[in-house]
N, C-alpha and C positions, 0 to 999 in steps of 0.2 A: 371740610369733607372731602378736600382734594388729594386721591392717592399719586404716589410715583409708581411709574413702569419702571421695568427691568431694560437695559440697555438693549435687548435683544427682541422686545416684544415692540406694542407698536404704540405711538405717542399718545400721554392722555393729557386733559386741560392745558397747565401751563408749560410743557413742554411743546406743544405746538406753535409754530414761532410766523405761520402765515398770517398775514394782515386781514384777508378777508378769506371766508370759508364759505362752502357751501354747507346748509345745515339741516339734517334730517330727524325729526322731533324722534321721541319715545314710543310711538305707535307705527312709525314708519311714513308718516305725511312729511313731506318738504314745507322747509319750513325760510327757504328763498336763501338766498346768498348776504352773509352778516359780516360784520366784525367781528375779530376776534374776540374782543372784548364781552362783547353782544354776548355772543355764543356762549361764554364763558358763564356769564349772569345767567342766563337760560338753561345751563343744565343746575344751577348753584341752587336756581329754584326750584327745579324741580328732583333737586336731591340725588342728582346723578351722576355720570361723568360724560364728557367733552370727548369723544376718543375717535382719532381720525383713521379713516377707514381707506380712503385713497388719496394718493396726493398728484395722481396724474394729471395735467392740465389744471381743473378747478379744483383745492383740496377741498374733499368730502367730509364731514365730521359728522359724527351719530349722536346723539343722547342716547343713553343707555348706560347700566348699572355694569361696570368696570368688573369687575369679579364675575358677576354672571354670565357676563361675554368671554371672559377667560377661560372658566370652569365649560362652557358648552361649545370653545374651540379645543379644548384640549378632549373631550367628550368625542368628537369631530375626527381628531386626530386619531386616536384609540379605535373605533369605529372600523375607521380607515386601513389602519394597520392589521387589523384584525382579519378582513377581506382579503388584504394582500397576500397574509398567510396561508388564507384559505384556499388562495391561486397557488401558491406557490409550494403546493405538496412536493416531495420528493418521492423517485419513483427509486428503491434498493433492489438491488440484484443479490438472489444468494446461489449459488452455483453448486449443485450437486452432482456426486457421479453415482452409478448404477451399482457401484460397491462399496459403497459410504456405511462407515463403521457405524453403531447404534449412539458412541458418546459425539462423533464429530456431525451427527444427524441432528443432535439432543441440544447438545451445543447452539449450531443454528438454527432450530426451533427457536430455543430459547432468546436468542438475539432479534431475529426477524416479529417472534412474539411481541415483543417491546417496542419495536419500531412500528408497530402496526397497532398499536393503543397511543402511540402519539399521533396516529390519523394518516399515515403515510400509507403508500402502496408498495408491497414488495412482488418482485417479480423470481420466479422458482425458476432454475433450469436445470436440465442437466446435458452434459455433454457427452457425447459418445464417442469412445476411442477404438479404434480398429474395427475388430468385427463384431462390436457392440449393437450398429446399430440393425443387424439384424436381428436383435431381442429389444426392439424400442418399448417393446409391453414391460418391460423390468423398470424401463427410466417411466413410463408412465405410472408403473405402482408407485415406484418411489416419491414424483412428485403429486400424486394424488394423497398417501399416507400425511405428506407434509400440510399440505392443504387441508385436511382433515383435522391435521393438530391443532391447527388455526382457525378451524370453525367456529371457536367459540370470540374469539376477536374480530373477526376477517368472514370475507365471502369471497367467492372465485368469480372472478371478474371478466377474466377470459380463461376460456376450456385449454388444457395441456392443447397445443399443438406443434408438429415436427417441423422445423425449420433448416434444412440443412441435414447439421450432425448435432444439432440441439434441441431439444425439445423444451417447452416453456410453456408456465401459465403464472397471471396476474391474481394475486389477494389483493383486495382493495378493505379499508376499516367498513365496519357494520357501521350502520347509523343510527 
């Protein structure tokens, strides 16, 4: 019933080369410091594996089912990656102009929709050139039209606000 672990994995059963190890039972109880052969015999009688958990100071081994241990470890790693992905959401900026053509508008809208559907945030901004700043309401209309078109996949997180010569708003995905 002895398995061989891969090179980069933890040491199990015969791969453990320490003379004496601290043994932890299958239910988490401490069985004390035992010789390696005795620990292997204990694991074999239980029908489980002896897995090296820590080799700092006194090596600590646990009597557990190695396949179950490996499965739970990969499950925890996947969960950690998922949480990390949720935290690392990007903010993509789409710059429009007051005089944007309908085809350009639709192209940027299509790209932004795909990005929001993936779960990312989108910042839509309009840069005013020259005297266009006097007609900031036209820029607001363009931004709100863009946000309204993204309404089915996203929600306006930050209302349009004017900062210097540009106006922007943030659209977040719906939960």
